[in-house]
C-alpha positions as CSV (number, residue, x, y, z in Angstrom):
1,M,37.9,9.4,-9.6
2,S,36.8,13.0,-9.1
3,L,39.7,15.5,-10.4
4,P,40.7,18.2,-8.3
5,T,39.2,21.7,-8.4
6,N,41.6,24.7,-8.9
7,A,41.1,25.6,-5.3
8,E,42.2,21.8,-4.2
9,L,45.1,22.2,-6.3
10,N,46.2,25.6,-4.7
11,A,46.3,23.7,-1.3
12,I,49.8,22.4,-2.4
13,G,50.8,26.5,-2.7
14,V,50.8,28.6,-5.6
15,L,54.2,29.2,-5.6
16,R,54.7,25.2,-5.8
17,R,51.9,24.9,-8.2
18,R,53.9,27.8,-10.6
19,L,57.2,26.0,-10.0
20,I,55.7,22.8,-11.5
21,E,53.8,24.4,-14.4
22,A,57.1,26.4,-15.5
23,R,59.2,23.5,-15.2
24,V,56.5,21.6,-17.8
25,L,56.0,24.5,-19.9
26,A,59.2,26.3,-20.4
27,P,60.8,23.4,-22.3
28,V,57.1,22.7,-24.3
29,L,57.5,26.8,-25.3
30,D,60.9,26.7,-26.3
31,A,60.5,23.7,-28.6
32,L,57.0,24.9,-30.1
33,G,58.9,28.3,-30.5
34,T,62.0,26.8,-32.3
35,R,59.4,24.9,-34.6
36,F,56.6,27.7,-35.1
37,G,58.1,31.1,-34.1
38,R,58.9,31.9,-30.4
39,D,56.7,35.3,-30.6
40,E,53.8,33.6,-32.0
41,V,53.8,30.8,-29.8
42,L,54.6,33.2,-26.5
43,A,51.5,34.9,-27.6
44,V,49.1,32.0,-27.8
45,A,50.3,30.8,-24.4
46,R,49.5,34.3,-22.9
47,D,46.1,34.0,-24.4
48,V,45.6,30.5,-22.8
49,I,46.8,31.8,-19.5
50,V,44.8,34.9,-19.3
51,A,41.5,32.9,-20.3
52,L,42.1,30.1,-17.7
53,A,43.0,33.0,-15.2
54,R,39.6,34.3,-15.8
55,E,37.9,31.3,-15.2
56,Q,39.8,30.8,-12.3
57,G,38.5,34.3,-10.8
58,E,34.9,33.2,-11.5
59,E,35.7,30.1,-9.4
60,L,37.2,31.9,-6.8
61,A,34.4,34.0,-6.2
62,Q,32.1,31.1,-6.0
63,A,34.3,29.5,-3.7
64,V,34.4,32.3,-1.3
65,G,31.0,33.2,-1.5
66,G,31.5,36.6,-2.9
67,C,33.0,39.0,-5.4
68,S,33.6,42.1,-3.3
69,L,36.6,43.7,-2.8
70,R,36.6,42.6,1.0
71,H,36.0,38.9,-0.4
72,F,39.1,39.3,-2.7
73,E,41.3,40.7,0.0
74,G,40.4,37.3,2.1
75,T,42.1,35.7,-0.7
76,L,45.4,36.7,-0.7
77,D,46.8,34.1,1.7
78,R,46.6,31.9,-1.1
79,W,49.1,33.6,-3.0
80,Q,51.3,34.5,0.1
81,A,51.4,30.6,1.0
82,D,55.1,29.6,1.5
83,D,56.3,33.4,2.1
84,A,56.0,33.6,-1.9
85,L,54.5,37.1,-1.6
86,Q,55.5,40.2,1.0
87,I,52.7,42.7,0.8
88,T,52.2,46.1,2.1
89,V,48.4,47.3,2.2
90,R,48.2,50.8,1.4
91,E,44.4,51.3,1.4
92,S,41.3,49.0,2.2
93,T,37.8,50.3,1.7
94,P,35.0,48.4,0.1
95,D,35.7,50.9,-3.0
96,R,39.4,50.6,-3.3
97,F,42.1,48.1,-2.4
98,A,45.3,49.1,-2.8
99,F,48.9,47.3,-1.8
100,D,52.3,46.7,-2.6
101,V,54.3,43.6,-3.3
102,T,57.8,44.4,-1.8
103,R,59.3,40.9,-2.3
104,C,57.8,38.5,-4.8
105,R,59.4,34.6,-4.9
106,Y,57.3,33.8,-8.1
107,A,59.8,36.4,-9.6
108,E,62.9,34.9,-7.9
109,M,61.9,31.6,-8.9
110,Y,61.4,32.2,-12.7
111,R,65.1,33.7,-12.6
112,E,66.4,30.6,-10.4
113,L,65.0,28.5,-13.6
114,G,66.7,31.0,-16.1
115,I,63.3,32.0,-17.7
116,P,62.8,35.5,-16.5
117,E,61.2,36.4,-19.7
118,L,58.2,33.7,-19.1
119,G,57.5,35.3,-15.3
120,A,55.1,37.6,-16.8
121,I,53.6,35.4,-19.3
122,L,52.9,32.7,-16.6
123,S,52.3,34.8,-13.6
124,C,51.9,38.3,-14.0
125,N,49.5,38.2,-16.8
126,R,46.9,36.3,-15.0
127,D,46.4,39.3,-12.2
128,A,43.8,41.6,-14.3
129,A,42.1,38.5,-15.7
130,L,41.8,37.0,-12.4
131,I,39.8,40.3,-11.3
132,G,37.9,40.2,-14.2
133,G,36.6,36.8,-13.3
134,F,36.6,37.4,-10.0
135,N,34.4,40.4,-10.2
136,P,34.0,42.2,-13.9
137,D,33.0,45.7,-11.9
138,V,36.7,45.9,-10.5
139,A,39.3,47.4,-12.5
140,M,42.9,46.8,-11.5
141,T,45.9,49.4,-12.0
142,R,49.4,48.1,-11.7
143,T,52.3,50.3,-13.2
144,Q,55.1,48.4,-12.1
145,T,56.3,44.8,-11.2
146,I,59.2,43.5,-9.4
147,M,59.1,40.7,-12.6
148,G,59.8,43.6,-14.7
149,G,63.0,45.3,-12.9
150,A,60.8,47.5,-10.4
151,S,61.6,47.8,-6.4
152,H,58.0,46.7,-5.8
153,C,54.5,45.9,-7.6
154,N,51.7,48.3,-7.3
155,F,48.4,46.7,-7.4
156,V,45.1,49.0,-7.0
157,Y,41.6,47.3,-7.4
158,T,38.7,49.9,-7.8
159,L,35.4,49.1,-7.7
160,T,33.4,50.8,-10.9
161,R,29.8,50.1,-9.8
162,A,28.2,51.1,-6.5
163,T,26.9,47.8,-5.5
164,P,29.0,44.6,-6.3
165,P,26.9,41.9,-7.6
166,T,27.1,38.2,-6.0
167,P,28.6,35.9,-8.0
168,S,25.1,34.2,-8.5
169,T,23.8,37.4,-10.3
170,R,26.6,38.3,-12.0
171,T,26.0,38.3,-16.0
172,E,28.3,37.2,-18.5
């Protein structure tokens, strides 16, 4: 038996995947927080999720055959599946990709589950780490999120090196 890859797991939709994860993780984090201290447990969870997102970014670049901003832009459908995100692209060039998320069903889901404080840890914290794994020469800037109470999330990805490496030539 071969275990499914992250790409195969995402075929169920990232929103559904996050729902399944949240329903398992929230009570585990609560129980661990009660026993060992909530702040410390959440810090460990944050670190683990960020590390996983970086690995998933590397896998994603391999799966799509490149790590340019154009390649990354082509992956957004994974997070938009099931109408999970409504996005307005503001800029799309080889060196810069900027968009606003105007509706986030991930944030809505965490609120409906009664765990809005975990939304940033379980979802939003993945974003910078994912692009760092996808291409370490891309910087992400975001100054606000719907999860944090803003009207929209504002993402800007900027290539910091003139020629992006291919996934097979990147150095760690």
